[in-house]
N, CA, C and O atoms as a GROMACS GRO file, in nm:
protein
  380
    1UNK      N    1  -0.149   2.782   4.996
    1UNK     CA    2  -0.245   2.847   5.082
    1UNK      C    3  -0.245   2.788   5.222
    1UNK      O    4  -0.291   2.853   5.316
    2UNK      N    5  -0.194   2.670   5.238
    2UNK     CA    6  -0.197   2.604   5.369
    2UNK      C    7  -0.125   2.686   5.476
    2UNK      O    8  -0.169   2.690   5.590
    3UNK      N    9  -0.014   2.751   5.439
    3UNK     CA   10   0.062   2.823   5.541
    3UNK      C   11  -0.002   2.955   5.583
    3UNK      O   12   0.037   3.012   5.684
    4UNK      N   13  -0.099   3.005   5.508
    4UNK     CA   14  -0.168   3.128   5.548
    4UNK      C   15  -0.308   3.101   5.601
    4UNK      O   16  -0.385   3.195   5.623
    5UNK      N   17  -0.340   2.976   5.620
    5UNK     CA   18  -0.472   2.938   5.669
    5UNK      C   19  -0.489   2.982   5.815
    5UNK      O   20  -0.396   2.969   5.894
    6UNK      N   21  -0.606   3.032   5.850
    6UNK     CA   22  -0.634   3.073   5.987
    6UNK      C   23  -0.647   2.950   6.076
    6UNK      O   24  -0.701   2.847   6.034
    7UNK      N   25  -0.598   2.961   6.195
    7UNK     CA   26  -0.607   2.853   6.291
    7UNK      C   27  -0.742   2.863   6.362
    7UNK      O   28  -0.782   2.971   6.405
    8UNK      N   29  -0.810   2.752   6.373
    8UNK     CA   30  -0.938   2.750   6.443
    8UNK      C   31  -0.909   2.742   6.592
    8UNK      O   32  -0.853   2.644   6.641
    9UNK      N   33  -0.947   2.846   6.665
    9UNK     CA   34  -0.921   2.848   6.809
    9UNK      C   35  -1.042   2.900   6.884
    9UNK      O   36  -1.131   2.961   6.825
   10UNK      N   37  -1.045   2.877   7.012
   10UNK     CA   38  -1.156   2.926   7.095
   10UNK      C   39  -1.162   3.078   7.097
   10UNK      O   40  -1.271   3.135   7.098
   11UNK      N   41  -1.046   3.145   7.097
   11UNK     CA   42  -1.044   3.291   7.099
   11UNK      C   43  -1.113   3.347   6.975
   11UNK      O   44  -1.185   3.447   6.983
   12UNK      N   45  -1.091   3.283   6.863
   12UNK     CA   46  -1.151   3.328   6.738
   12UNK      C   47  -1.304   3.323   6.744
   12UNK      O   48  -1.371   3.409   6.688
   13UNK      N   49  -1.357   3.224   6.810
   13UNK     CA   50  -1.503   3.210   6.820
   13UNK      C   51  -1.566   3.321   6.903
   13UNK      O   52  -1.683   3.353   6.883
   14UNK      N   53  -1.490   3.380   6.994
   14UNK     CA   54  -1.541   3.487   7.080
   14UNK      C   55  -1.533   3.625   7.014
   14UNK      O   56  -1.584   3.722   7.070
   15UNK      N   57  -1.471   3.633   6.898
   15UNK     CA   58  -1.457   3.760   6.829
   15UNK      C   59  -1.593   3.803   6.774
   15UNK      O   60  -1.663   3.725   6.710
   16UNK      N   61  -1.629   3.929   6.800
   16UNK     CA   62  -1.757   3.980   6.750
   16UNK      C   63  -1.729   4.086   6.644
   16UNK      O   64  -1.655   4.181   6.669
   17UNK      N   65  -1.787   4.071   6.530
   17UNK     CA   66  -1.772   4.166   6.420
   17UNK      C   67  -1.897   4.252   6.414
   17UNK      O   68  -2.008   4.200   6.409
   18UNK      N   69  -1.879   4.384   6.414
   18UNK     CA   70  -1.993   4.474   6.417
   18UNK      C   71  -2.020   4.542   6.283
   18UNK      O   72  -2.098   4.637   6.277
   19UNK      N   73  -1.958   4.496   6.178
   19UNK     CA   74  -1.979   4.552   6.045
   19UNK      C   75  -2.097   4.486   5.976
   19UNK      O   76  -2.165   4.403   6.036
   20UNK      N   77  -2.121   4.522   5.852
   20UNK     CA   78  -2.231   4.461   5.778
   20UNK      C   79  -2.205   4.312   5.755
   20UNK      O   80  -2.090   4.269   5.740
   21UNK      N   81  -2.311   4.235   5.753
   21UNK     CA   82  -2.300   4.091   5.730
   21UNK      C   83  -2.273   4.062   5.583
   21UNK      O   84  -2.311   4.140   5.495
   22UNK      N   85  -2.209   3.950   5.557
   22UNK     CA   86  -2.191   3.906   5.419
   22UNK      C   87  -2.327   3.880   5.357
   22UNK      O   88  -2.420   3.841   5.427
   23UNK      N   89  -2.340   3.901   5.226
   23UNK     CA   90  -2.466   3.868   5.161
   23UNK      C   91  -2.502   3.721   5.183
   23UNK      O   92  -2.414   3.635   5.188
   24UNK      N   93  -2.630   3.693   5.196
   24UNK     CA   94  -2.676   3.556   5.218
   24UNK      C   95  -2.631   3.466   5.104
   24UNK      O   96  -2.581   3.356   5.128
   25UNK      N   97  -2.648   3.513   4.982
   25UNK     CA   98  -2.607   3.436   4.864
   25UNK      C   99  -2.470   3.489   4.819
   25UNK      O  100  -2.463   3.584   4.741
   26UNK      N  101  -2.364   3.427   4.868
   26UNK     CA  102  -2.230   3.474   4.836
   26UNK      C  103  -2.186   3.439   4.695
   26UNK      O  104  -2.078   3.481   4.652
   27UNK      N  105  -2.266   3.363   4.622
   27UNK     CA  106  -2.233   3.334   4.482
   27UNK      C  107  -2.296   3.439   4.390
   27UNK      O  108  -2.273   3.436   4.269
   28UNK      N  109  -2.375   3.531   4.446
   28UNK     CA  110  -2.433   3.640   4.368
   28UNK      C  111  -2.327   3.748   4.351
   28UNK      O  112  -2.298   3.825   4.443
   29UNK      N  113  -2.269   3.753   4.231
   29UNK     CA  114  -2.156   3.841   4.205
   29UNK      C  115  -2.189   3.988   4.229
   29UNK      O  116  -2.107   4.061   4.286
   30UNK      N  117  -2.305   4.033   4.187
   30UNK     CA  118  -2.340   4.175   4.205
   30UNK      C  119  -2.360   4.208   4.353
   30UNK      O  120  -2.324   4.318   4.397
   31UNK      N  121  -2.417   4.116   4.430
   31UNK     CA  122  -2.434   4.140   4.575
   31UNK      C  123  -2.298   4.145   4.645
   31UNK      O  124  -2.276   4.228   4.733
   32UNK      N  125  -2.207   4.057   4.606
   32UNK     CA  126  -2.073   4.057   4.665
   32UNK      C  127  -1.997   4.183   4.626
   32UNK      O  128  -1.925   4.240   4.708
   33UNK      N  129  -2.013   4.226   4.501
   33UNK     CA  130  -1.946   4.349   4.456
   33UNK      C  131  -1.996   4.468   4.537
   33UNK      O  132  -1.916   4.550   4.582
   34UNK      N  133  -2.126   4.478   4.557
   34UNK     CA  134  -2.183   4.588   4.635
   34UNK      C  135  -2.134   4.582   4.780
   34UNK      O  136  -2.101   4.685   4.838
   35UNK      N  137  -2.129   4.463   4.836
   35UNK     CA  138  -2.079   4.447   4.973
   35UNK      C  139  -1.935   4.498   4.982
   35UNK      O  140  -1.902   4.574   5.074
   36UNK      N  141  -1.850   4.457   4.888
   36UNK     CA  142  -1.710   4.499   4.890
   36UNK      C  143  -1.696   4.649   4.872
   36UNK      O  144  -1.620   4.713   4.944
   37UNK      N  145  -1.768   4.705   4.778
   37UNK     CA  146  -1.759   4.849   4.753
   37UNK      C  147  -1.804   4.931   4.873
   37UNK      O  148  -1.751   5.040   4.898
   38UNK      N  149  -1.901   4.882   4.947
   38UNK     CA  150  -1.955   4.960   5.058
   38UNK      C  151  -1.888   4.933   5.193
   38UNK      O  152  -1.905   5.011   5.286
   39UNK      N  153  -1.812   4.825   5.204
   39UNK     CA  154  -1.763   4.793   5.338
   39UNK      C  155  -1.616   4.752   5.349
   39UNK      O  156  -1.560   4.760   5.458
   40UNK      N  157  -1.554   4.709   5.242
   40UNK     CA  158  -1.418   4.658   5.253
   40UNK      C  159  -1.320   4.774   5.266
   40UNK      O  160  -1.326   4.871   5.190
   41UNK      N  161  -1.232   4.763   5.362
   41UNK     CA  162  -1.130   4.864   5.385
   41UNK      C  163  -1.002   4.793   5.429
   41UNK      O  164  -1.001   4.670   5.443
   42UNK      N  165  -0.899   4.866   5.450
   42UNK     CA  166  -0.774   4.804   5.494
   42UNK      C  167  -0.748   4.834   5.640
   42UNK      O  168  -0.792   4.936   5.692
   43UNK      N  169  -0.677   4.745   5.705
   43UNK     CA  170  -0.630   4.771   5.840
   43UNK      C  171  -0.479   4.788   5.838
   43UNK      O  172  -0.416   4.801   5.943
   44UNK      N  173  -0.421   4.788   5.720
   44UNK     CA  174  -0.276   4.794   5.706
   44UNK      C  175  -0.229   4.937   5.694
   44UNK      O  176  -0.307   5.027   5.664
   45UNK      N  177  -0.101   4.957   5.719
   45UNK     CA  178  -0.040   5.088   5.706
   45UNK      C  179  -0.003   5.111   5.560
   45UNK      O  180   0.063   5.027   5.498
   46UNK      N  181  -0.046   5.223   5.507
   46UNK     CA  182  -0.012   5.254   5.368
   46UNK      C  183   0.136   5.291   5.358
   46UNK      O  184   0.192   5.352   5.449
   47UNK      N  185   0.196   5.253   5.250
   47UNK     CA  186   0.334   5.291   5.226
   47UNK      C  187   0.364   5.282   5.077
   47UNK      O  188   0.291   5.218   5.001
   48UNK      N  189   0.474   5.348   5.036
   48UNK     CA  190   0.521   5.333   4.899
   48UNK      C  191   0.478   5.439   4.800
   48UNK      O  192   0.506   5.424   4.682
   49UNK      N  193   0.412   5.546   4.843
   49UNK     CA  194   0.365   5.647   4.748
   49UNK      C  195   0.464   5.757   4.720
   49UNK      O  196   0.441   5.839   4.630
   50UNK      N  197   0.573   5.762   4.793
   50UNK     CA  198   0.670   5.871   4.781
   50UNK      C  199   0.808   5.809   4.761
   50UNK      O  200   0.895   5.821   4.847
   51UNK      N  201   0.827   5.744   4.650
   51UNK     CA  202   0.943   5.658   4.626
   51UNK      C  203   1.076   5.733   4.633
   51UNK      O  204   1.093   5.838   4.572
   52UNK      N  205   1.170   5.675   4.709
   52UNK     CA  206   1.304   5.731   4.717
   52UNK      C  207   1.368   5.722   4.580
   52UNK      O  208   1.366   5.616   4.516
   53UNK      N  209   1.425   5.833   4.534
   53UNK     CA  210   1.487   5.839   4.403
   53UNK      C  211   1.397   5.899   4.297
   53UNK      O  212   1.445   5.943   4.193
   54UNK      N  213   1.266   5.901   4.321
   54UNK     CA  214   1.172   5.961   4.227
   54UNK      C  215   1.105   6.083   4.286
   54UNK      O  216   1.080   6.181   4.214
   55UNK      N  217   1.074   6.081   4.415
   55UNK     CA  218   1.007   6.192   4.482
   55UNK      C  219   1.098   6.254   4.587
   55UNK      O  220   1.105   6.376   4.600
   56UNK      N  221   1.169   6.170   4.659
   56UNK     CA  222   1.264   6.217   4.759
   56UNK      C  223   1.402   6.159   4.729
   56UNK      O  224   1.414   6.054   4.666
   57UNK      N  225   1.506   6.230   4.775
   57UNK     CA  226   1.641   6.177   4.754
   57UNK      C  227   1.677   6.083   4.869
   57UNK      O  228   1.594   6.054   4.955
   58UNK      N  229   1.800   6.034   4.871
   58UNK     CA  230   1.844   5.939   4.972
   58UNK      C  231   1.843   5.993   5.114
   58UNK      O  232   1.848   5.916   5.210
   59UNK      N  233   1.837   6.126   5.128
   59UNK     CA  234   1.827   6.190   5.261
   59UNK      C  235   1.684   6.233   5.290
   59UNK      O  236   1.660   6.312   5.382
   60UNK      N  237   1.590   6.182   5.212
   60UNK     CA  238   1.446   6.207   5.229
   60UNK      C  239   1.406   6.352   5.205
   60UNK      O  240   1.302   6.396   5.253
   61UNK      N  241   1.489   6.427   5.131
   61UNK     CA  242   1.453   6.563   5.092
   61UNK      C  243   1.366   6.556   4.968
   61UNK      O  244   1.398   6.484   4.873
   62UNK      N  245   1.256   6.630   4.969
   62UNK     CA  246   1.167   6.632   4.853
   62UNK      C  247   1.240   6.699   4.738
   62UNK      O  248   1.287   6.812   4.752
   63UNK      N  249   1.249   6.631   4.626
   63UNK     CA  250   1.321   6.683   4.510
   63UNK      C  251   1.251   6.807   4.456
   63UNK      O  252   1.130   6.807   4.433
   64UNK      N  253   1.330   6.913   4.435
   64UNK     CA  254   1.276   7.037   4.378
   64UNK      C  255   1.212   7.130   4.480
   64UNK      O  256   1.161   7.235   4.444
   65UNK      N  257   1.215   7.092   4.608
   65UNK     CA  258   1.157   7.176   4.714
   65UNK      C  259   1.263   7.194   4.822
   65UNK      O  260   1.318   7.097   4.873
   66UNK      N  261   1.291   7.319   4.856
   66UNK     CA  262   1.391   7.347   4.959
   66UNK      C  263   1.334   7.324   5.099
   66UNK      O  264   1.219   7.358   5.127
   67UNK      N  265   1.416   7.269   5.186
   67UNK     CA  266   1.385   7.254   5.329
   67UNK      C  267   1.260   7.174   5.359
   67UNK      O  268   1.188   7.205   5.454
   68UNK      N  269   1.232   7.072   5.280
   68UNK     CA  270   1.118   6.985   5.309
   68UNK      C  271   1.162   6.840   5.296
   68UNK      O  272   1.219   6.800   5.195
   69UNK      N  273   1.135   6.762   5.400
   69UNK     CA  274   1.167   6.620   5.400
   69UNK      C  275   1.040   6.540   5.424
   69UNK      O  276   0.947   6.587   5.489
   70UNK      N  277   1.039   6.419   5.371
   70UNK     CA  278   0.929   6.327   5.397
   70UNK      C  279   0.991   6.204   5.462
   70UNK      O  280   1.070   6.132   5.400
   71UNK      N  281   0.955   6.180   5.587
   71UNK     CA  282   1.006   6.063   5.658
   71UNK      C  283   0.886   5.993   5.719
   71UNK      O  284   0.852   6.014   5.836
   72UNK      N  285   0.823   5.910   5.640
   72UNK     CA  286   0.710   5.830   5.688
   72UNK      C  287   0.698   5.706   5.601
   72UNK      O  288   0.786   5.679   5.519
   73UNK      N  289   0.593   5.633   5.618
   73UNK     CA  290   0.576   5.508   5.546
   73UNK      C  291   0.565   5.523   5.396
   73UNK      O  292   0.584   5.426   5.322
   74UNK      N  293   0.535   5.644   5.348
   74UNK     CA  294   0.520   5.660   5.204
   74UNK      C  295   0.653   5.645   5.130
   74UNK      O  296   0.653   5.624   5.009
   75UNK      N  297   0.766   5.655   5.202
   75UNK     CA  298   0.896   5.643   5.137
   75UNK      C  299   0.943   5.499   5.122
   75UNK      O  300   1.044   5.475   5.055
   76UNK      N  301   0.874   5.405   5.182
   76UNK     CA  302   0.913   5.264   5.173
   76UNK      C  303   0.847   5.197   5.054
   76UNK      O  304   0.726   5.207   5.035
   77UNK      N  305   0.926   5.128   4.974
   77UNK     CA  306   0.868   5.054   4.862
   77UNK      C  307   0.820   4.916   4.908
   77UNK      O  308   0.733   4.857   4.844
   78UNK      N  309   0.876   4.865   5.016
   78UNK     CA  310   0.830   4.739   5.073
   78UNK      C  311   0.866   4.736   5.221
   78UNK      O  312   0.961   4.802   5.263
   79UNK      N  313   0.792   4.661   5.297
   79UNK     CA  314   0.816   4.647   5.440
   79UNK      C  315   0.816   4.500   5.476
   79UNK      O  316   0.763   4.416   5.402
   80UNK      N  317   0.874   4.470   5.590
   80UNK     CA  318   0.866   4.332   5.638
   80UNK      C  319   0.728   4.310   5.697
   80UNK      O  320   0.645   4.401   5.699
   81UNK      N  321   0.701   4.192   5.744
   81UNK     CA  322   0.568   4.158   5.794
   81UNK      C  323   0.544   4.199   5.939
   81UNK      O  324   0.436   4.177   5.992
   82UNK      N  325   0.643   4.259   6.003
   82UNK     CA  326   0.623   4.299   6.142
   82UNK      C  327   0.560   4.438   6.151
   82UNK      O  328   0.523   4.496   6.049
   83UNK      N  329   0.548   4.489   6.271
   83UNK     CA  330   0.486   4.620   6.293
   83UNK      C  331   0.564   4.728   6.219
   83UNK      O  332   0.684   4.743   6.242
   84UNK      N  333   0.499   4.802   6.133
   84UNK     CA  334   0.568   4.898   6.046
   84UNK      C  335   0.621   5.019   6.121
   84UNK      O  336   0.716   5.081   6.073
   85UNK      N  337   0.565   5.055   6.234
   85UNK     CA  338   0.610   5.176   6.304
   85UNK      C  339   0.757   5.167   6.345
   85UNK      O  340   0.824   5.270   6.353
   86UNK      N  341   0.807   5.048   6.370
   86UNK     CA  342   0.948   5.035   6.406
   86UNK      C  343   1.038   5.080   6.291
   86UNK      O  344   1.144   5.137   6.315
   87UNK      N  345   0.997   5.056   6.169
   87UNK     CA  346   1.075   5.099   6.052
   87UNK      C  347   1.072   5.251   6.039
   87UNK      O  348   1.172   5.311   6.001
   88UNK      N  349   0.960   5.312   6.069
   88UNK     CA  350   0.949   5.458   6.059
   88UNK      C  351   1.043   5.526   6.157
   88UNK      O  352   1.104   5.627   6.124
   89UNK      N  353   1.056   5.470   6.277
   89UNK     CA  354   1.146   5.528   6.376
   89UNK      C  355   1.291   5.509   6.334
   89UNK      O  356   1.374   5.596   6.360
   90UNK      N  357   1.322   5.400   6.271
   90UNK     CA  358   1.460   5.373   6.228
   90UNK      C  359   1.507   5.467   6.119
   90UNK      O  360   1.626   5.495   6.109
   91UNK      N  361   1.417   5.517   6.037
   91UNK     CA  362   1.457   5.595   5.921
   91UNK      C  363   1.460   5.745   5.949
   91UNK      O  364   1.507   5.822   5.865
   92UNK      N  365   1.412   5.789   6.064
   92UNK     CA  366   1.406   5.933   6.092
   92UNK      C  367   1.547   5.992   6.087
   92UNK      O  368   1.643   5.928   6.128
   93UNK      N  369   1.559   6.114   6.038
   93UNK     CA  370   1.691   6.177   6.031
   93UNK      C  371   1.745   6.207   6.172
   93UNK      O  372   1.669   6.243   6.261
   94UNK      N  373   1.872   6.192   6.189
   94UNK     CA  374   1.935   6.224   6.316
   94UNK      C  375   2.000   6.360   6.300
   94UNK      O  376   2.084   6.381   6.213
   95UNK      N  377   1.959   6.454   6.386
   95UNK     CA  378   2.015   6.589   6.373
   95UNK      C  379   2.112   6.621   6.483
   95UNK      O  380   2.168   6.731   6.486
   0.00000   0.00000   0.00000
């Protein structure tokens, strides 16, 4: 866990969060569950729902459907840790 630990910096202290506050008693499991259900979301790009070889072929054509291709993040089973949009541009078909 040490390598993923957040660095304490002055910039971090100036960050203002405008969402709901954490429950006062964070050891209260039901309060934490309610907090998570009502407020936790992702900031990440979704990917991996349209697997190559199962939904689309190697040319990103949707299997069983004529003239339809899927070229977006859903076709990736994994991505590197950098900005995902660069990968989407790399995979677009060249016509």
